[in-house]
MARTOR-454804 format. One record per residue (C-alpha): residue in one letter; residue number from 1; x, y, z. Coordinates in steps of 0.02 Angstrom, whole numbers, plus 32768, in hexadecimal, padded with zeros to 4 digits. Layout:
  resn  resi  east  north    up
     A   NUM     X      Y     Z
...
This chain:
  resn  resi  east  north    up
     M     1  2FA2   3DEC  FB95
     K     2  3033   3DD6  FC0C
     N     3  30E2   3DDC  FBC0
     K     4  314B   3D87  FC45
     N     5  3200   3D6E  FC10
     L     6  31E3   3DD8  FB74
     S     7  3233   3E84  FB73
     M     8  3240   3F0D  FAF1
     M     9  32E5   3F1D  FA95
     N    10  3330   3FC7  FA6F
     T    11  3365   3FEF  F9BC
     N    12  33F0   4060  F986
     S    13  33CD   40BF  F8E5
     N    14  3488   40DC  F8CE
     A    15  34B8   4026  F8DB
     V    16  351B   3FD8  F84D
     S    17  34DB   3F41  F7EC
     E    18  34E9   3EA0  F850
     P    19  3550   3E10  F80B
     Q    20  34EF   3D83  F7BB
     I    21  34AA   3D0A  F83B
     T    22  34DC   3C55  F81B
     M    23  34AC   3C00  F8BF
     M    24  3406   3BE9  F916
     R    25  33BF   3BAC  F9BA
     R    26  3345   3B1C  F9C4
     W    27  32FC   3AA9  FA47
     V    28  3308   39EE  FA2B
     L    29  32A2   3966  FA7E
     K    30  3318   38D2  FA92
     A    31  32EA   3823  FA58
     G    32  328D   37C6  FAE0
     A    33  325B   3869  FB36
     T    34  31E4   3860  FBCA
     S    35  31FB   3909  FC21
     L    36  3240   39BA  FC13
     D    37  32EB   3974  FC43
     D    38  32F0   392F  FB92
     L    39  32D3   39D9  FB40
     I    40  337C   3A23  FB11
     M    41  33AB   3AC8  FABF
     E    42  342B   3AC0  FA32
     T    43  3485   3B3E  F9C3
     V    44  3497   3AFD  F913
     P    45  34B2   3B3F  F860
     I    46  3419   3B8B  F810
     P    47  33D2   3B08  F797
     Q    48  33B5   3B25  F6DE
     P    49  3311   3AFC  F684
     K    50  3311   3A74  F600
     I    51  329F   3A5A  F569
     G    52  31EB   3A85  F595
     Q    53  3217   3AC9  F641
     V    54  3217   3B73  F695
     R    55  327C   3BB3  F727
     V    56  3215   3C11  F7A8
     R    57  3261   3C8A  F824
     I    58  31F7   3C53  F8B7
     K    59  31B7   3CE7  F91B
     A    60  3148   3C8E  F997
     A    61  3112   3BDE  F9C6
     S    62  3081   3BAD  FA35
     I    63  306D   3B14  FAA5
     N    64  2FDB   3A9D  FA9B
     Y    65  2FAD   3A11  FB10
     R    66  2FE1   3995  FA8A
     D    67  3093   39D8  FAA0
     Q    68  308D   39A5  FB56
     I    69  3056   38F8  FB1F
     V    70  30E7   38EC  FAA3
     L    71  3160   3926  FB2A
     A    72  3123   38A3  FBA5
     G    73  312A   3817  FB24
     M    74  306F   37F6  FB32
     Y    75  3062   37DE  FA74
     G    76  30F3   3766  FA89
     P    77  31A6   37A3  FAA3
     V    78  31F2   37FF  FA10
     T    79  3273   378F  F9BE
     T    80  32E2   381A  F976
     N    81  330F   38C9  F9AF
     I    82  328C   3946  F977
     I    83  326C   3A02  F982
     P    84  31C6   3A0F  F9E4
     L    85  3128   3A79  F9CE
     S    86  30B2   3A7A  F939
     D    87  306E   3B2C  F93E
     G    88  30D8   3BBC  F902
     S    89  30D5   3C5E  F8A1
     G    90  315A   3CC0  F84A
     E    91  319D   3D04  F7A6
     I    92  31DD   3CA3  F712
     D    93  3293   3CD3  F6FB
     A    94  32D2   3C56  F67A
     L    95  3284   3BEF  F5EE
     G    96  32B7   3B45  F5AF
     E    97  32BE   3B1B  F4F6
     G    98  3214   3B12  F4A3
     V    99  31B4   3B76  F524
     T   100  314A   3BF8  F4CB
     Q   101  30B3   3C10  F53D
     W   102  3115   3C6D  F5C4
     R   103  3185   3D05  F5CD
     V   104  320D   3D34  F649
     G   105  31BB   3D9E  F6CF
     D   106  3111   3D49  F6C9
     K   107  30C0   3D39  F774
     V   108  308A   3C86  F792
     T   109  3053   3C07  F813
     T   110  3075   3B4E  F813
     V   111  2FF7   3ACF  F7D7
     Y   112  2FDA   3A4D  F85F
     A   113  2F9E   39B3  F803
     A   114  2FDF   3958  F769
     E   115  2FF6   39C5  F6CF
     E   116  2F8E   3948  F66C
     W   117  2EF4   3973  F6D5
     I   118  2EB0   39FA  F662
     D   119  2DF9   39FB  F692
     G   120  2D6C   3998  F6E1
     P   121  2D75   3918  F76F
     P   122  2E17   38CA  F7AD
     I   123  2E76   3860  F730
     P   124  2ECB   37B8  F751
     G   125  2F7D   37BC  F790
     L   126  2F74   385A  F7F9
     T   127  3000   386E  F875
     F   128  3009   38D4  F917
     G   129  304C   3967  F8B4
     L   130  30ED   39CB  F8B9
     G   131  315A   39B5  F953
     A   132  3127   3901  F970
     E   133  3171   3858  F941
     G   134  31E2   3867  F8AA
     M   135  31B4   391B  F87D
     D   136  320F   39B7  F8B8
     G   137  31A7   3A45  F8FE
     V   138  31C3   3B00  F912
     L   139  3219   3B21  F9B9
     A   140  32AE   3B67  F95B
     E   141  32E1   3C10  F917
     Y   142  32D5   3BCB  F866
     A   143  326D   3B3B  F826
     I   144  3272   3ADE  F781
     L   145  31C4   3AAF  F746
     S   146  3171   3A71  F6A9
     A   147  312A   3B04  F648
     K   148  3081   3AAD  F65E
     R   149  3097   3AA6  F71C
     V   150  307E   3B63  F736
     T   151  2FEE   3BD8  F712
     A   152  2FD3   3C94  F719
     A   153  2FBD   3CDC  F7C8
     P   154  2F2E   3D52  F7F3
     S   155  2F5B   3E05  F7CB
     N   156  2F0A   3E44  F86B
     L   157  2F71   3DD9  F8E3
     S   158  3020   3DEB  F92A
     F   159  3099   3D5A  F915
     I   160  3077   3D2C  F9CC
     E   161  2FBB   3D25  F9AF
     A   162  2FC9   3CCE  F906
     S   163  3033   3C42  F951
     T   164  2F9B   3C01  F9B0
     L   165  2F32   3BD6  F917
     P   166  2F74   3B34  F8C8
     C   167  2F37   3ABA  F94D
     A   168  2EC8   3B0C  F9D1
     G   169  2E78   3B8C  F95E
     L   170  2E58   3B15  F8CE
     T   171  2E15   3A8C  F93F
     A   172  2D95   3B06  F985
     W   173  2D68   3B3E  F8D4
     T   174  2D4D   3A8B  F899
     A   175  2CE8   3A60  F933
     L   176  2C74   3AF4  F912
     H   177  2C6B   3AF1  F854
     G   178  2C80   3A3B  F82D
     D   179  2CF1   39DE  F7B4
     R   180  2C70   397C  F74F
     P   181  2BD1   39AD  F6F0
     Y   182  2B52   396F  F76D
     V   183  2B96   39D7  F7FD
     K   184  2B3F   3A7F  F805
     P   185  2BAD   3B13  F836
     I   186  2B7C   3B6F  F8D4
     K   187  2B16   3C0A  F8AB
     K   188  2AC6   3CA0  F8FF
     G   189  2A4E   3C6C  F98A
     D   190  2A98   3BBE  F9A2
     K   191  2ACD   3B87  FA4F
     V   192  2B7D   3B49  FA6F
     L   193  2BC7   3AFA  FB0C
     V   194  2C85   3B03  FB21
     L   195  2CD7   3A97  FBA6
     G   196  2D68   3AE0  FC06
     T   197  2DDB   3B70  FBDF
     G   198  2E63   3B21  FB75
     G   199  2E99   3B6A  FACE
     V   200  2E17   3B0D  FA66
     S   201  2D88   3B3D  FADA
     L   202  2DB5   3BF5  FAE1
     F   203  2DC8   3BFC  FA24
     A   204  2D1F   3BA6  FA12
     L   205  2CD2   3C27  FA86
     L   206  2D16   3CB9  FA1E
     L   207  2CEE   3C6B  F975
     A   208  2C3C   3C3C  F9A9
     R   209  2C1A   3CE9  F9EF
     A   210  2C57   3D37  F94E
     V   211  2BC8   3CE4  F8ED
     G   212  2B49   3D13  F971
     A   213  2B3A   3C6D  F9CB
     E   214  2B10   3C65  FA85
     V   215  2B9E   3C15  FAE7
     V   216  2B9D   3BBD  FB8F
     G   217  2C43   3B97  FBE2
     T   218  2C80   3B23  FC6B
     S   219  2D14   3B2A  FCE0
     S   220  2D44   3AF6  FD90
     H   221  2D83   3BA6  FDB8
     D   222  2D0B   3C35  FDD6
     E   223  2D8D   3CB4  FD9F
     K   224  2D9D   3C5C  FCF7
     L   225  2CE0   3C58  FCE5
     Q   226  2CDC   3D15  FCF8
     K   227  2D64   3D24  FC74
     M   228  2CFA   3CB8  FC00
     K   229  2C68   3D2D  FC1B
     A   230  2CD9   3DC0  FBF2
     L   231  2D00   3D6B  FB4C
     G   232  2C46   3D5D  FB26
     A   233  2C01   3CBF  FB7B
     A   234  2B49   3CD6  FBA4
     N   235  2B4A   3C58  FC32
     V   236  2BCD   3BF7  FC92
     V   237  2BCC   3B5F  FD05
     N   238  2C4A   3B25  FD86
     Y   239  2C51   3A6A  FD63
     V   240  2CA0   3A43  FE0C
     E   241  2C16   3A97  FE6D
     V   242  2B8D   3A55  FDFA
     D   243  2B9C   399A  FDDD
     N   244  2B0C   3991  FD5F
     W   245  2B49   3A27  FCFB
     G   246  2B11   39D8  FC58
     E   247  2A5E   39CD  FC93
     V   248  2A69   3A80  FCD6
     V   249  2AA5   3ABF  FC2C
     F   250  2A19   3A60  FBD4
     N   251  2997   3AAD  FC47
     Q   252  29E0   3B5C  FC2E
     T   253  29E9   3B50  FB70
     G   254  296E   3ACB  FB3B
     G   255  2A05   3A6A  FB00
     V   256  2A9C   3AAC  FAA3
     D   257  2AB8   3A96  F9E9
     R   258  2B71   3A6E  F9FD
     V   259  2BDE   3A33  FA8E
     I   260  2C97   3A56  FA7A
     N   261  2CDF   39CA  FAE6
     A   262  2D97   39F5  FAF3
     V   263  2DA2   399B  FB9A
     G   264  2D92   38E1  FB77
     G   265  2D35   3843  FBA4
     S   266  2D07   3875  FC55
     A   267  2C9A   3902  FC13
     I   268  2C3D   389C  FB90
     D   269  2BA7   386D  FBFE
     Q   270  2B84   3922  FC2C
     S   271  2BA1   3957  FB79
     V   272  2B15   38E0  FB45
     A   273  2AA8   392B  FBCE
     A   274  2AC8   39DD  FB8F
     V   275  2AB3   39C1  FAD4
     G   276  2A0C   39EB  FA86
     Y   277  299D   3988  FA0F
     G   278  29F8   3970  F96B
     G   279  2A94   39BE  F9B7
     E   280  2B48   3987  F9AD
     I   281  2BDB   3968  FA22
     A   282  2C80   3993  F9CE
     T   283  2D06   393C  FA32
     M   284  2DC2   3950  FA29
     G   285  2DF0   394B  FAE2
     L   286  2E95   38FC  FB15
     F   287  2E9C   3949  FBC2
     D   288  2E3D   38BB  FC12
     L   289  2E36   3814  FBBC
     E   290  2DD1   37C2  FC48
     G   291  2D35   3776  FBFF
     K   292  2C86   3781  FC4C
     P   293  2BEC   3720  FC1A
     L   294  2B97   3771  FB84
     N   295  2ADE   378F  FB96
     Y   296  2AB0   373F  FAF0
     I   297  29F6   374D  FB14
     S   298  29FD   3809  FB2C
     L   299  2A6E   381E  FA94
     M   300  29F7   37B6  FA2C
     M   301  2957   380B  FA6A
     K   302  29A1   38B7  FA46
     G   303  29DA   3883  F99A
     A   304  2A82   38CD  F9C8
     S   305  2B2D   389A  F98A
     I   306  2BE2   3896  F9BE
     R   307  2C68   38CD  F941
     G   308  2D23   38B4  F957
     T   309  2D7F   3952  F92A
     A   310  2E35   3948  F8ED
     V   311  2E74   39FA  F8D5
     G   312  2E47   3A23  F81F
     S   313  2E76   3A2B  F769
     L   314  2ED8   3AB0  F70B
     A   315  2E38   3AF7  F6C2
     A   316  2DED   3B04  F771
     H   317  2E8B   3B5D  F7AD
     K   318  2E79   3BDD  F722
     D   319  2DC1   3BF6  F74E
     L   320  2DF2   3C12  F804
     V   321  2E75   3C96  F7D2
     K   322  2DF3   3CF3  F768
     F   323  2D73   3CEE  F7F5
     I   324  2DF0   3D2E  F875
     E   325  2E20   3DBE  F803
     T   326  2D6C   3DEB  F7DA
     N   327  2D35   3DE9  F892
     N   328  2DDA   3E28  F8DB
     I   329  2DE0   3D9A  F959
     K   330  2E72   3DA1  F9D2
     P   331  2EA8   3CFC  FA22
     P   332  2EB9   3D05  FAE0
     I   333  2F71   3CFA  FB14
     D   334  2F99   3CCA  FBC6
     N   335  3055   3CE8  FBC3
     V   336  30EB   3CFC  FB50
     Y   337  319A   3CB6  FB6E
     R   338  3241   3CCA  FB19
     I   339  3290   3C38  FABE
     E   340  3310   3C1C  FB47
     N   341  3281   3C06  FBC3
     A   342  3228   3B7E  FB61
     K   343  3227   3B06  FBF4
     E   344  31CE   3B88  FC5F
     A   345  3151   3B9C  FBD2
     Y   346  312E   3AE2  FBD1
     Q   347  3111   3AE6  FC8D
     A   348  309E   3B7C  FC7F
     A   349  3039   3B25  FBF5
     A   350  301A   3A94  FC6C
     S   351  2FD8   3B04  FCF7
     R   352  2F21   3AF4  FD2C
     N   353  2F1F   3BB1  FD3D
     L   354  2F39   3BC8  FC83
     F   355  2EBD   3C36  FC25
     G   356  2EF0   3C4A  FB6F
     K   357  2F87   3C13  FB0E
     I   358  303D   3C09  FB41
     V   359  30B0   3C4A  FAB8
     I   360  316C   3C46  FAA1
     H   361  31B3   3CE1  FA4C
     L   362  3247   3CBB  F9DD
     A   363  3268   3D61  F986
């Protein structure tokens, strides 16, 4: 893991107690935002939690592709100023009235989706999560959240690593393990195809390998393909050099049990070509919304299915945390930036050379 813009700080054992901090830094995405020019740093008083809320000292926040979409106004321009980013980790440092399930000092991560989504498939009324229209996110030194909008972080991960779980990690978990009774979790000996090297795909690779599944990966960069093999991929395919990569994967594997399509509509035809008989394509890709004709005959003859995957429930998040602890899985981090370099972090997260997550370190 590279740690650009992140340096070690010296401590002085003889230093006197510091005065109480009353101000904090935060980044705000201005109403009507369409670019990084609309992302502004502010210094404001530290907020206080109200009934049923906790205050989290945010230690790290990671960037997802959906954050680029929010920034560009592709979900529709934000109508009020908001603090961006959904995925963060930190320590609870203050409790609002009535909060009994948490203690000051607890290490937590944010919960991406609605707090009412306790278990099972997506529920009606889901939003785009924290840091989107009408809902402040975590790109701030302190965040006020509902006590139900955080959950315990994995004990084996640093704050930087834990900040990558709420969206990318949980989406991969749901894609592999399902969110409804008829979806069979991936198991030892199953074959999984992951498309690209974004956060969801790399998480899916690591989670699938941890249960003993065979993973095939795709990328347009040979260097990234070698990195995927280093993470445990059994086979890799350069989808630029091989137009019919789905057919190639099918011939290599006999058809995969699960395709993790984190790319989008342009990859759906080759996903159908790669999936095996009775297999499934879990799709959550927003990178490329271009549609291609779906080979309904092939999908039908294989008895395969396509499942939309929308991050995951609180119960799924807790299952993911337990699995990561048990298997000591370490999320791949591409680079870490300081809070004052948040705009550089956004730019890095949009790079085609990215391999792993971009994280902003806040404390």
